[in-house]
C-alpha positions in Angstrom: 25.6 -10.3 -1.2 24.7 -6.9 1.7 22.9 -4.7 -0.8 19.1 -6.4 -0.3 17.1 -3.1 -0.9 14.8 -2.2 -4.2 17.0 -0.8 -6.7 16.8 0.5 -10.3 17.6 -2.2 -13.0 18.3 -1.7 -16.8 16.4 -4.9 -17.2 13.3 -4.4 -14.7 11.5 -1.6 -15.6 8.0 -0.3 -13.7 9.3 -1.9 -10.4 6.8 -1.9 -7.5 4.2 -0.4 -9.4 1.6 -2.5 -8.5 -0.8 -0.3 -10.3 0.5 -0.2 -13.6 0.7 -3.9 -13.2 -3.2 -4.5 -12.6 -3.9 -2.3 -15.6 -1.4 -4.2 -17.9 -2.4 -8.0 -16.7 -5.2 -8.5 -19.8 -2.7 -6.9 -22.1 0.1 -9.0 -21.6 0.9 -11.1 -24.5 0.8 -14.4 -24.1 -0.6 -17.0 -21.1 3.1 -16.6 -19.0 1.7 -14.4 -16.4 -2.0 -16.0 -15.7 -0.1 -19.1 -15.9 2.3 -17.8 -13.2 0.0 -16.8 -11.2 -2.8 -19.2 -11.4 0.0 -21.8 -10.0 0.6 -19.7 -7.0 -2.9 -19.3 -6.2 -4.8 -23.1 -6.6 -3.2 -24.7 -4.1 -4.5 -22.2 -1.6 -7.7 -22.6 -2.2 -8.5 -26.1 -0.2 -8.0 -24.0 2.8 -10.5 -21.5 2.0 -14.5 -21.7 1.9 -17.9 -19.7 1.8 -17.3 -19.5 5.2 -14.1 -18.4 5.5 -12.2 -15.1 6.6 -9.3 -14.6 4.5 -6.9 -11.8 5.1 -4.0 -11.1 2.3 -1.2 -9.1 3.2 0.8 -7.1 0.7 -1.9 -7.6 -1.7 0.4 -5.8 -4.2 -1.7 -5.6 -7.5 -4.1 -7.9 -6.0 -4.2 -10.5 -8.1 -5.2 -13.1 -5.3 -9.1 -11.6 -6.1 -8.7 -13.0 -9.8 -8.1 -16.7 -8.3 -9.2 -17.2 -4.7 -13.1 -17.3 -3.7 -13.7 -17.1 0.1 -16.6 -16.2 2.0 -15.1 -13.1 3.3 -11.1 -12.3 1.3 -10.0 -9.2 2.8 -7.1 -7.7 0.4 -5.0 -5.5 2.6 -1.3 -3.7 1.7 1.0 -1.3 3.5 0.2 1.4 0.3 -3.4 2.5 -0.5 -4.6 0.9 -3.3 -7.7 0.8 -5.2 -8.7 -2.7 -4.4 -7.2 -3.0 -0.6 -10.4 -3.1 1.7 -7.6 -1.3 4.2 -3.7 0.3 5.0 -2.0 -3.0 7.2 1.1 -3.1 8.4 1.7 -7.1 8.1 4.2 -6.9 11.3 1.4 -5.1 13.1 -2.1 -6.7 12.4 -4.9 -5.2 13.5 -7.5 -7.4 13.7 -8.8 -9.1 16.7 -7.6 -12.0 18.8 -8.3 -15.2 17.2 -11.0 -13.4 14.3 -9.0 -14.6 11.0 -9.7 -18.3 9.2 -6.7 -17.8 7.2 -3.8 -15.3 6.5 -2.2 -15.4 2.8 1.1 -14.1 2.4 2.2 -13.8 -1.2 5.9 -13.0 -1.7 5.3 -10.5 1.1 7.4 -11.9 3.5 10.7 -11.5 2.0 10.4 -7.4 2.0 8.9 -7.4 5.9 11.6 -5.7 8.1 10.7 -7.8 10.9 9.4 -10.7 10.1 9.0 -12.5 13.4 6.3 -9.8 14.4 4.4 -10.6 11.3 4.4 -14.6 12.6 4.0 -13.5 16.1 0.7 -11.6 14.8 -0.6 -14.3 12.7 -0.3 -16.6 16.1 -2.2 -13.9 17.8 -5.1 -13.3 15.1 -5.7 -17.0 13.9 -8.6 -19.0 15.0 -7.3 -22.2 16.0 -7.3 -24.6 12.9 -7.0 -21.6 10.9 -4.1 -21.7 8.5 -1.0 -19.1 7.2 -0.6 -20.0 3.6 2.9 -18.6 2.5 4.3 -18.6 -0.9 7.5 -17.1 -1.2 11.0 -16.3 -3.3 13.4 -19.0 -2.7 16.7 -18.1 -2.9 18.6 -20.6 -5.2 21.6 -21.1 -7.1 20.1 -19.4 -10.4 18.0 -16.9 -8.4 20.9 -15.6 -6.9 22.2 -15.1 -10.4 19.4 -13.9 -11.5 19.0 -11.0 -8.7 23.0 -10.2 -9.1 22.3 -9.8 -13.2 19.1 -7.9 -13.3 20.1 -5.9 -9.6 16.4 -6.1 -8.7 16.3 -7.4 -5.6 18.9 -8.2 -3.4 20.0 -11.7 -1.0 21.6 -10.9 2.4 22.1 -14.5 4.2 23.8 -12.5 7.7 20.0 -11.2 8.8 18.4 -12.8 11.4 14.7 -13.2 10.7 14.0 -14.7 13.8 15.3 -11.4 15.8 11.8 -9.3 16.1 14.5 -5.8 17.2 17.2 -6.1 14.3 16.0 -5.3 10.9 16.3 -7.4 7.9 15.1 -4.6 5.3 14.9 -0.6 5.2 11.9 -0.5 7.8 10.6 2.9 6.1 10.5 1.0 2.2 7.8 -1.3 1.9 9.3 -2.7 -1.5 12.7 -3.1 -0.1 13.6 -6.7 -0.6 15.8 -9.4 1.0 15.0 -13.2 -0.7 17.1 -14.9 1.4 14.7 -14.5 4.3 12.5 -17.2 3.2 15.6 -19.6 3.2 17.0 -18.5 6.6 13.4 -18.8 8.1 12.0 -22.1 6.4 15.5 -24.3 5.6 15.1 -25.5 8.7 11.2 -26.5 9.6 12.7 -28.0 13.1 13.8 -24.7 13.6 11.1 -22.7 12.8 9.2 -24.9 14.5 10.9 -24.5 18.1 10.5 -20.7 17.6 6.9 -20.7 17.1 5.2 -23.5 18.6 1.8 -22.2 18.0 2.2 -23.6 14.1 2.6 -26.6 12.8 3.5 -27.1 9.4 1.2 -29.0 7.4 2.3 -28.5 3.7 5.6 -27.5 2.0 7.6 -27.8 -1.0 9.3 -25.8 -3.9 9.0 -25.0 -7.4 9.2 -22.7 -10.7 12.0 -22.4 -13.0 11.1 -21.2 -16.6 7.7 -20.4 -15.2 9.4 -17.3 -13.1 11.8 -16.7 -15.3 10.1 -16.1 -18.2 6.8 -14.8 -16.9 7.7 -11.3 -17.9 7.3 -9.9 -13.8 4.5 -9.5 -11.8 4.9 -6.2 -10.0 7.3 -5.0 -12.4 8.1 -5.6 -16.4 11.0 -8.1 -17.8 11.7 -9.3 -21.6 10.1 -12.9 -21.6 9.1 -14.9 -24.7 5.3 -15.2 -24.9 4.2 -18.8 -25.0 0.2 -20.0 -25.0 -1.3 -21.9 -22.5 -0.6 -25.2 -23.8 2.8 -24.7 -23.7 3.2 -23.4 -20.3 2.0 -26.5 -19.1 4.7 -28.1 -20.9 7.4 -25.7 -19.5 5.9 -26.4 -15.6 6.8 -30.2 -16.5 10.2 -29.0 -17.1 10.3 -27.2 -14.3 9.0 -29.8 -12.0 12.0 -32.3 -12.8 14.4 -29.8 -12.7 13.2 -28.5 -8.8 12.9 -32.6 -8.3 16.4 -33.2 -9.5 18.1 -29.6 -7.8 16.0 -27.4 -5.8 18.8 -25.9 -4.4 19.7 -25.0 -8.1 16.4 -24.6 -9.9 13.7 -23.9 -7.5 13.1 -20.1 -7.8 9.5 -20.2 -5.6 8.6 -22.3 -2.1 5.2 -22.7 -0.6 4.8 -23.5 3.2 1.2 -23.7 5.2 1.2 -23.4 8.9 -2.0 -24.4 11.5 -2.7 -22.5 14.7 -2.8 -24.8 17.4 
C-alpha cells in the first residue's frame, strides 16, 4: 500500500487538529481517551524524576504534560502550539550535545520523513545513561484493515527508515504518515542495534486493540462507544490476552525504551 500520506476520511474527522483535540479532551463522553492516554504515558514515568530534563518531540495536543512529571518537561512540536515551549524538527534537534536526560516520542516517528536523522540526533543530545521513550503504532493485520477502511493514514513497507537520504514521508507535511515505519525499525531489534550501537534496548512490548480502536481518536475524532473507567479496565484485560496470543494480528501499539551508552 504505497499511499502513506495523511488523507481525508469519511469516518475520521478533524484529523491533525491538535488545538481542537486539546479543547475537546475534557468534554469527551466516557473514559475511553483518558484511559488510553494514561496507559501510553504511565509506563514512561519510571524513567523521569525531579531532576530529569525531558524533551518531548512532536507533542501534538500536549497531553503528556497532563500525565507526566519531571524536573523539566519541555514540550516541542514541528508546528507552533500554545503548550509547546518551542518549535523543533525532531530530525534536527537543536539541543546541545549530552544535555538531555530523556527524549519522549509518542506516536511521532511514523510521521518522520527521515527517522534515521532522529536517532542520530538522539544519540548526540542524550547524556550517557539517558533514555529514548518511544510509544508507536504497530502495523498489525487488523491495523492495516482499519487504515484501509478509514483512509486516515497509510503504510508502505517498501520504505527504508534507516536511509538518511530517502524520505519515508512527505518532508513538507508534518502529518504525513507511514505506519509501517515502526515495524521496519523495530521488528528486528538486532538489526536496529547494529545500526545504532550507541543505544541498548532495555524494554519493549506490544499493546492495545479495543482500547485503541474504541478510543474515539486522539488528534482526530472517530466513532466510538463511550465506556466508564471500570469497563475500560476490563477491555484492557481482553486486549492483553489478544495481544499475547497473536500480536501480529491484534497489537496496534508498541513501546520501546533505548538507553544511551
